[in-house]
C-alpha positions as CSV (number, residue, x, y, z in Angstrom):
1,M,77.2,98.9,-10.3
2,N,75.3,100.7,-13.1
3,H,76.5,101.2,-16.7
4,S,77.4,104.9,-16.3
5,D,79.5,104.2,-13.2
6,L,81.4,101.4,-15.1
7,K,82.1,103.8,-18.0
8,I,83.4,106.5,-15.6
9,I,85.8,103.9,-14.0
10,Q,86.8,102.6,-17.4
11,G,88.0,106.0,-18.4
12,C,90.2,106.4,-15.3
13,D,93.7,105.3,-14.6
14,L,93.3,103.5,-11.3
15,N,97.1,103.8,-10.7
16,L,96.3,107.5,-9.9
17,L,94.5,106.3,-6.7
18,L,97.7,104.7,-5.6
19,S,99.6,107.9,-6.3
20,L,96.9,109.9,-4.5
21,T,97.2,107.8,-1.4
22,V,101.0,108.2,-1.2
23,L,100.9,111.9,-1.9
24,I,98.5,112.4,1.0
25,E,100.6,110.4,3.3
26,E,104.0,111.8,2.3
27,G,103.1,115.5,1.6
28,S,105.8,115.6,-1.0
29,V,106.1,114.9,-4.7
30,S,109.7,113.8,-4.5
31,K,109.2,111.5,-1.5
32,S,106.1,110.0,-3.2
33,A,108.1,109.4,-6.4
34,E,110.8,107.7,-4.4
35,R,108.4,105.5,-2.5
36,L,106.7,104.3,-5.7
37,D,110.0,104.0,-7.5
38,I,109.1,106.4,-10.4
39,S,110.7,109.7,-11.5
40,Q,109.7,113.0,-10.0
41,P,108.4,114.4,-13.4
42,A,106.2,111.3,-13.7
43,M,104.8,111.9,-10.2
44,S,104.2,115.5,-11.0
45,Q,102.3,114.4,-14.1
46,N,100.2,112.1,-11.9
47,L,99.4,115.0,-9.6
48,K,98.1,117.0,-12.5
49,K,95.9,114.1,-13.6
50,I,94.6,113.8,-10.1
51,R,93.6,117.4,-10.0
52,N,91.6,116.9,-13.2
53,L,90.0,113.8,-11.8
54,F,88.4,115.5,-8.8
55,D,86.2,118.6,-8.7
56,E,87.7,120.0,-5.5
57,P,91.4,121.0,-4.8
58,L,93.1,118.1,-3.1
59,F,96.5,119.7,-2.3
60,V,97.9,123.2,-1.6
61,K,101.5,124.3,-1.6
62,H,103.1,124.1,1.9
63,G,106.7,125.2,2.3
64,Q,108.8,123.0,0.0
65,G,106.1,120.4,-0.3
66,I,102.4,120.0,-0.6
67,K,99.6,119.7,2.0
68,A,96.5,117.6,1.6
69,T,93.2,119.5,1.9
70,E,90.4,118.4,4.1
71,K,88.7,116.9,1.1
72,A,91.8,114.8,0.4
73,R,92.1,113.7,4.0
74,S,88.5,112.6,3.9
75,L,89.3,110.3,1.0
76,L,92.2,108.5,2.8
77,P,90.2,105.8,4.7
78,G,88.4,104.8,1.5
79,L,91.7,104.7,-0.4
80,H,93.2,102.5,2.3
81,E,90.2,100.2,2.0
82,W,90.5,100.0,-1.8
83,L,94.2,99.3,-1.6
84,E,93.7,96.6,1.0
85,M,91.0,94.9,-1.1
86,S,93.1,95.2,-4.2
87,S,96.1,93.6,-2.4
88,R,94.0,90.7,-1.2
89,L,92.5,90.1,-4.7
90,I,95.8,90.2,-6.5
91,L,98.2,88.7,-4.0
92,Q,95.6,86.3,-2.5
93,K,96.8,87.3,1.0
94,A,95.0,85.8,4.0
95,F,92.7,88.2,5.7
96,D,94.2,89.9,8.7
97,P,91.9,92.3,10.5
98,K,94.8,94.1,12.2
99,E,96.0,95.2,8.7
100,V,92.7,96.3,7.4
101,Y,91.5,99.9,7.0
102,G,87.8,100.6,6.4
103,V,84.4,101.4,7.8
104,V,81.6,99.0,8.8
105,R,78.2,100.7,9.0
106,I,75.7,98.9,11.3
107,A,72.3,99.4,12.8
108,F,71.0,97.4,15.8
109,I,67.7,97.3,17.5
110,D,68.0,99.3,20.7
111,T,67.1,96.2,22.8
112,M,70.5,94.7,21.9
113,T,72.6,97.8,21.7
114,A,73.3,98.2,25.4
115,E,74.6,94.6,25.6
116,I,76.4,94.1,22.3
117,V,78.0,97.5,21.6
118,P,80.5,97.7,24.5
119,Q,81.8,94.2,23.7
120,L,82.0,95.0,20.0
121,L,84.0,98.1,20.6
122,E,86.4,96.3,22.9
123,M,86.9,93.5,20.4
124,M,87.4,95.9,17.4
125,M,90.0,98.0,19.3
126,Q,92.1,94.8,19.9
127,A,91.5,92.8,16.7
128,A,90.9,95.5,14.0
129,P,92.3,98.8,15.4
130,N,92.2,100.6,12.0
131,V,88.5,99.8,11.3
132,E,85.9,102.4,12.1
133,L,82.4,101.4,13.3
134,E,79.6,103.7,12.3
135,F,76.5,103.0,14.4
136,I,73.3,104.2,12.7
137,H,70.0,104.5,14.6
138,K,67.7,101.6,13.8
139,P,66.0,102.6,10.6
140,K,62.4,101.7,9.6
141,H,63.6,100.9,6.0
142,M,66.6,98.8,6.7
143,F,66.5,96.8,3.6
144,S,66.5,99.8,1.3
145,M,69.6,101.1,3.3
146,L,71.3,97.8,2.8
147,E,70.5,98.0,-0.9
148,S,71.9,101.5,-1.2
149,G,75.1,100.7,0.7
150,E,74.2,103.1,3.6
151,L,74.3,100.0,5.8
152,D,76.5,97.0,5.8
153,L,74.8,95.0,8.6
154,C,71.5,95.4,10.4
155,I,69.8,93.6,13.2
156,G,66.0,93.6,13.2
157,G,63.0,91.5,13.5
158,T,62.6,88.5,11.2
159,E,60.9,89.7,8.1
160,T,60.7,88.5,4.5
161,P,63.7,90.3,2.8
162,P,64.3,90.9,-0.9
163,A,66.1,88.1,-2.7
164,N,69.5,89.9,-2.6
165,I,69.4,90.2,1.3
166,Y,70.9,87.5,3.4
167,G,69.9,86.8,7.0
168,R,70.9,84.7,10.0
169,K,68.6,84.3,13.0
170,I,70.3,85.2,16.2
171,G,67.8,84.9,19.0
172,L,64.3,85.2,20.3
173,E,62.9,88.2,22.2
174,R,59.9,87.8,24.4
175,F,57.8,91.0,25.0
176,C,56.3,92.2,28.2
177,I,54.6,95.3,29.6
178,A,56.6,98.2,31.1
179,S,55.0,101.0,33.1
180,S,55.6,103.4,36.0
181,P,55.2,101.7,39.4
182,T,52.3,104.1,40.0
183,H,50.4,103.1,36.9
184,P,47.0,101.5,37.6
185,I,47.9,98.3,35.7
186,N,50.1,97.3,38.6
187,Q,47.0,97.2,40.9
188,L,45.6,94.3,38.9
189,S,46.7,90.8,40.0
190,N,46.1,89.0,36.7
191,P,45.2,91.6,34.0
192,S,43.3,90.3,30.9
193,L,44.0,91.5,27.4
194,A,40.9,93.7,27.7
195,D,42.4,95.3,30.8
196,I,45.8,95.8,29.1
197,F,44.4,97.5,26.0
198,S,42.1,99.7,28.1
199,F,45.1,101.8,29.0
200,E,46.9,104.4,26.9
201,T,49.9,102.8,25.2
202,A,53.2,104.1,24.0
203,E,54.6,102.9,20.7
204,Y,58.3,102.3,20.1
205,S,58.2,103.3,16.4
206,A,61.6,102.0,15.5
207,S,60.3,98.4,16.0
208,N,59.0,97.2,12.7
209,A,58.4,93.7,14.0
210,A,56.9,93.7,17.5
211,E,54.7,96.8,17.3
212,P,52.6,95.5,14.4
213,Q,52.1,92.2,16.2
214,I,50.9,94.0,19.3
215,T,48.3,95.9,17.3
216,Q,47.3,92.7,15.5
217,L,46.9,91.0,18.9
218,A,44.4,93.7,20.0
219,Q,42.5,93.5,16.7
220,A,42.3,89.7,16.8
221,N,40.6,90.0,20.2
222,N,38.2,92.7,19.0
223,L,40.0,95.3,21.1
224,N,41.2,98.8,20.3
225,R,44.8,99.8,21.0
226,K,45.0,103.4,22.0
227,V,48.4,104.8,21.0
228,S,48.9,108.4,22.2
229,F,52.7,108.5,22.5
230,S,55.2,107.4,19.9
231,T,59.0,107.6,19.8
232,S,61.9,106.0,18.1
233,S,64.2,106.5,21.1
234,M,64.3,104.0,23.9
235,L,65.5,106.7,26.3
236,V,62.5,108.9,25.5
237,L,60.2,105.9,25.8
238,R,61.6,105.1,29.3
239,N,61.3,108.7,30.5
240,G,57.8,109.0,29.0
241,L,56.7,105.9,30.9
242,L,57.9,107.4,34.1
243,A,55.3,110.1,33.7
244,G,52.8,107.4,34.7
245,K,50.1,107.7,32.0
246,H,51.2,105.0,29.5
247,I,52.2,101.4,29.2
248,A,54.6,100.1,26.6
249,F,55.5,96.7,25.1
250,I,59.2,96.1,25.3
251,S,61.6,93.2,24.9
252,D,62.6,91.1,27.9
253,I,66.2,91.9,27.0
254,V,65.6,95.5,28.0
255,T,64.1,94.5,31.3
256,Q,67.4,92.9,32.4
257,N,69.1,96.3,32.2
258,P,69.1,98.0,35.6
259,Y,68.4,101.3,33.9
260,W,64.9,100.0,33.2
261,K,64.1,97.4,35.8
262,D,65.2,99.6,38.8
263,K,62.8,102.4,37.7
264,L,59.9,100.7,36.0
265,S,57.4,97.9,36.7
266,I,57.6,94.9,34.4
267,L,54.6,92.7,33.8
268,K,54.8,89.5,31.8
269,H,51.7,88.1,29.9
270,E,51.6,84.8,28.0
271,A,49.6,86.3,25.1
272,L,52.3,88.9,24.2
273,P,54.4,88.0,21.1
274,E,57.8,86.5,20.7
275,V,59.9,88.0,18.0
276,E,63.0,86.5,16.4
277,S,65.9,88.8,15.8
278,T,67.9,88.4,12.6
279,L,71.2,89.8,11.3
280,Y,70.9,91.0,7.7
281,W,73.4,91.9,5.0
282,H,73.3,92.6,1.3
283,A,74.6,90.3,-1.5
284,R,77.1,93.1,-2.4
285,V,79.1,92.4,0.8
286,H,78.5,88.7,1.0
287,Q,82.1,88.1,-0.2
288,D,83.6,91.2,1.4
289,P,86.3,89.8,3.9
290,L,85.9,92.7,6.4
291,V,82.1,92.7,6.6
292,Q,82.0,88.9,6.7
293,W,84.6,88.8,9.4
294,F,82.7,91.4,11.4
295,K,79.4,89.6,10.8
296,N,80.9,86.4,12.3
297,R,82.1,88.3,15.4
298,C,78.5,89.6,15.9
299,L,77.1,86.0,15.6
300,E,79.7,84.8,18.1
301,L,78.6,87.5,20.6
302,A,75.0,86.6,20.1
303,S,75.8,83.0,20.8
304,G,77.5,84.1,24.0
305,F,74.4,86.0,25.0
306,R,72.2,82.9,24.4
307,E,74.5,80.9,26.7
308,K,74.2,83.5,29.4
309,G,70.4,83.6,29.0
310,L,70.4,87.2,27.9
311,I,68.5,86.2,24.7
312,S,66.6,83.0,24.0
313,S,67.3,80.5,21.3
């Protein structure tokens, strides 16, 4: 947290955030005062201070009480998260995901999304029903988004992260060639690298690990990779391959999905790269109970996938 942010917080009465939470929930100054065991004039004074603290109106008159504006309601999840964190810090309560309110922002490589997301959602609905998961499309600049707080957790290829980024390897992805069944590559019984790179290729631009290795493989063998179609969407990539002009290099995790293997031809080649997938998080959330609890659930799911052979060790 920078110096100017610290000075702003230093000038605030953080008790006002508690009053704000209760006022939003109760919609009444008198009921809020009763709940916090303070006088109604004191709560009215807190309401005035809250109005001065925020640029936008947070309450409007409604009958005999007050009604939270859309702006105020948008603050409530963050207020619950702050109160829960404060409670754990002060009271040293054991972490209970069922009692936690908050948001976890995650980005996964598309190859894992189809397998891991349904199980994650089912697990969260049962174990942490008040926690929201925000899925963000796999970004090219995941480390900068972890740094800025736009992401809490990210799964990507194994790279060299900044010193304040933690990582745990979760599995190995082997890459193969996908194409339309009508593509000429499928007429070759044992295509060489020269054969493979003679065709137009599609690039999955969201992969900042495998795609550079594919290009380096071509260059190392004095071959030229011809990329004439690029997309960050696996759905667009699949539909583009069905047109019959391109080949693409995709993870073998994808090929196990009927959505792919029932429509496309999959060709394995020993020279294609293997890429380790890694779960990353920032030092800022390394001690955050919610993020760490969720991270451990992701690692448990990845372990289950390895046992089932969906990903390699």
